[in-house]
C-alpha positions, -999 to +999 in steps of 0.1 A: -640-690-550-633-668-584-657-639-589-649-629-622-670-605-642-690-598-620-713-569-636-743-564-608-745-558-566-737-585-551-744-588-506-728-605-483-735-604-446-721-624-419-693-638-439-656-643-432-635-630-461-600-637-446-571-632-466-593-623-496-578-604-524-599-571-551-578-562-578-597-541-608-631-533-594-652-507-594-670-504-559-687-470-554-710-459-537-705-498-514-716-494-481-690-515-452-713-521-421-697-540-387-671-550-406-639-558-393-601-549-418-576-549-393-541-551-413-559-547-441-534-529-472-555-507-494-526-495-523-538-476-555-569-465-540-596-441-548-615-430-521-629-396-533-653-385-510-655-416-483-666-415-451-654-430-426-680-428-393-675-445-361-643-464-376-613-469-357-578-466-378-557-471-349-520-483-356-531-469-393-505-460-420-510-433-451-479-429-468-484-411-501-522-401-499-532-368-505-556-359-480-562-321-492-597-309-484-601-332-461-622-324-428-616-338-397-638-336-370-642-353-333-612-379-341-584-383-318-550-379-332-529-391-291-496-398-304-494-395-337-468-385-364-469-368-387-440-364-411-426-346-447-465-332-450-476-305-465-500-288-441-506-254-464-535-236-456-545-260-428-567-242-406-572-262-367-593-252-342-616-261-310-586-287-302-566-292-271-531-293-281-516-301-245-484-318-257-482-309-292-447-304-305-440-288-342-407-296-348-398-303-313-416-272-297-446-273-276-475-257-289-484-241-263-447-223-256-450-214-291-484-192-290-473-179-256-446-163-271-460-156-298-488-139-274-464-118-258-451-100-292-488-088-296 
């Protein structure tokens, strides 16, 4: 089914849209609930101000993404890899840093070494 140049809100419920494609579509203020989007691809998408709550993003890849000003709270990043990223001004607080490494060095060891110098 092709839907072109729609100019009104639509409601889609209990549907299977596997393999669908959306291009050049304005979708401001949309809501996705109880939706399975595994293996979905988002390319050249503006998600400024988007809220991801109770979302499973395990195995997701973020490449060439701007997460500046993002607020990340009550999330699991276990076994995640952050590579070639700017972490300038990032604040980390009240987090479990067990096993976390920066450039191959355990953060717990770096913090312990720092504490010995102050």
